[in-house]
N, C-alpha and C positions, 0 to 999 in steps of 0.2 A: 175540368182540369183535374188530373190525378194528384195525389198527395206527394210532393217532391221530397226526396231524400238528398242530402247535400254533404259534400266534404268541405270543411273549413279550408280557406286558402292556405297553402303550405302543407296540407295533410292529405292522406289518402291518394286519390287519383287526380287531385287538383294540380294546377301548375305550381311548380316550386321554384320561385325566383329569389335569388340572393338579395335583390334590392327591394324586396317587398316585406314590410313589417307584418308579422303574424301574431303579435301579442294579443291578449284577450280584450283589451280596450278596442283595438282595431276590429277584431272579430265581431264584437257586439255591434259596432256601427255597420259592418257589412251585412250581418244577419238582418238588422232592421231595414237596411236598404233593399235587401233581397225580398223581404215580405212585401214591401210597398211596390217594388217593381213588378212582382207577380200578382199584385192585387189581392193578397191574402190578408183580409182584415182581422179575422179572429180564428186563426188556425189552431188545431190541436197540436201541441208540441211535445215531443218525447226527446229529452236531452240526456246525454251520458258524458261522464268525465268532464273535460273542459267545456263541453256543450252546456253544462249547468251554468257556469259563470257567464258564458257568452249570451245565452238566452235570458238569464236574469238581468244582465246589463241592458239588453234590448228592451225588455219589459219595463224595468224600473227607471232607466235613464233616458231611453229613446222613445217611450210612449207606445210600444207595440202591445196590443191586446191579444190575449190567447183565450180560446174557448175552454180548453182543458190542458193540464200541464203535468207531465210526468218527469220527475228528477230521479235518475237512476245512477247510483254510484257516482255522484257528481262532485266536482271541485266547486265548493261554495263556501266552506268554512276553513279558516286557518287552524293549524298549519297545513300546508299542502304536501302531497307526494311522499316519496320514500327517501331513505338516506342516500340512495344512489342518485335520485333526482336532484337532491340538494348538492351532492358532490360534483356532479357533472356541471351544474349551473355555475359552480365556483371555479371550474377548470376547463371551460369549453375549448379553449385553444389547444389544450393537450389532446382532446378527443377528436377534434376535426382533422388532425393530422394522422390518425390511425390508418394503417394499411387496410385495404378493402376486406381482406379475410378476417382481420381482427375486428373491424367494425361490424361485419356480419355476425360474428360470435357474440358481440355486445348486444346487438339488436335482438338476436334470438333468445339470449339469456334474459334480457329485459322483458320481453313479451311473455316468455314462459313464467316469469316471476309473478305475473298478474293473475295466473290461473291457479285453481285448486284441484283441477282434474285435467286429464289429457284431452286434447282436441284432435279431430282428424287432421292428417298431414296437410290436406288441401287448405284447411282453415289457417293453420300456422303459416303456410306459405303466403296466403293472401294478406295476412297481417304484416308479415316481414317485407314483402316485395317492394312496397312503395319507398322504403327507406334504404334499399340496397343499390339504387341507381346513384350516379354522381350527384345530381341535384338533391335526391332524397337524403343522401348522407349529410350534406350541408344543412338541409332543413331539419333533419332529426335533432341535431345538436343546437340549432337556433331556437327550437322550442324551449329548451332548458335555459338558454341565455336570456330569452325574453320573458320568462316567467317572473311575475312579480306579485306578491301577495296583496299589494295595494289594490289590485283590480277586483278583489273580493272584499277587502277591508272597507272600501268606500261604499259598498252596497249592503254589507251585512246588517247595518241598523235599519235597512228598509225592507227586510224580508217579510215583516208582518203586513206590508202594504201590497202584497201580491193580489191582483184583482180577478182571480179566477180559481176554480177548484184545482187543488194540487194533490198529487200522490207522490210520496217519496218511497222509492224502492232501493234497498241496500243489500248487497251481497254479504252474508254473514261472515265470510272469511276473506273479504277483500284485503289483500296485503298492501295495497297502495292507499286506499281511503278507508281507514278503519270504521267499523260499525258505529263507534262512538261519535264520529263526525256526522253521520246521518241523524243520530239522536239529537245532537246539538243543533242541526238544521231544523229539526222538528220543533224544538223549543222556540226558535225564531219564527216559525210558521205554525202557530198553535192550531189553526184550522185545517191543516193538511192531514190527509190520510197517510198512514205509514205501514209498510210491510217489510219484513226481513225475509230475504231469499235464502233459505237454509242450505248450507253446504256449497254455497256459490262464492266465487271470487270476484274479480274486477270486471269480467266480461260476461254478464248474465245472458245476453242474447245468444252467445255461442255456447256457454256452459250449460244453460238450462232453458233452451228456447221454448219448450212447451209451457213451462212455469211462467216465463216472462209473457208469453202471448196470452195466457189465461188472465194474468194480472192486468195487462194492458186493456184487453177487451172488456173485462168487468168494470174497469174505471171509465174508459172512454165512451162506452155505450150506456152507462148509467145516467140517465137524464134526470134523476131525482136529486142529484147533488150539484 
C-alpha cells in the first residue's frame, strides 16, 4: 500500500457538509479511525497547521503510534492564529453573508497573507478553489467558528509523552504561527529535533519545496534516531 495523503473532512477536496462538525477534536478521532481502518499501525506522519493538533490528539488521546513524526508550522501551542482569524471567529455570521465576489477577495487576501514570497498562479488557484464553491464558502467560515484553543490546551501538558522521534520544522517568517510558538513547542518536547526554515512563511512545501524535501528525507530516512 502506498503512503496516503488525506484532506481533513470539511477541507480541501473533501466533502463539505453543513451538518458535519469539523472541529479539531472530531478531526483527531477521524484520523485515528482512518489509521486503524487502513491498517497503518506505525506510519510516518508529516503534519502541517491544524494537522499538528489533529495528529497530536490522535497520538496522545487515541493511542495511535507513529514511526516518525514531523510537525511543520503546526497549531499546537496557544495562542492560535492571526488577528483576522480571531476577528472572524467572533463575527462569523457577518462573514457568511458576504456576496461571492467579496468572499473571494477575502479568501485570496487571507491565503496570500500566509506567504512571504510569490507562488505560481496555479498554486494560488489550487489553494483558493475549494473555498470558492457554495459549500466551500460555508465551510471556510465554519473553521473559524469551531476553532477552540481548548483542543490544544488539554494536550499541551502531554507533549513530553510523545512516543516516537519528532522533528519540528518552522518557517522563519510565518505570519500566522510565529517562530516563537515553534520554540515553545520544542520546550514541551525536549527530545525533538528542531530546524528553522529561513525566509519561509506558513506554507513551506510550496514556498521552499526543495528545502522541505531535503529536511524530510534526512529525518525520515535516518534510522539512527
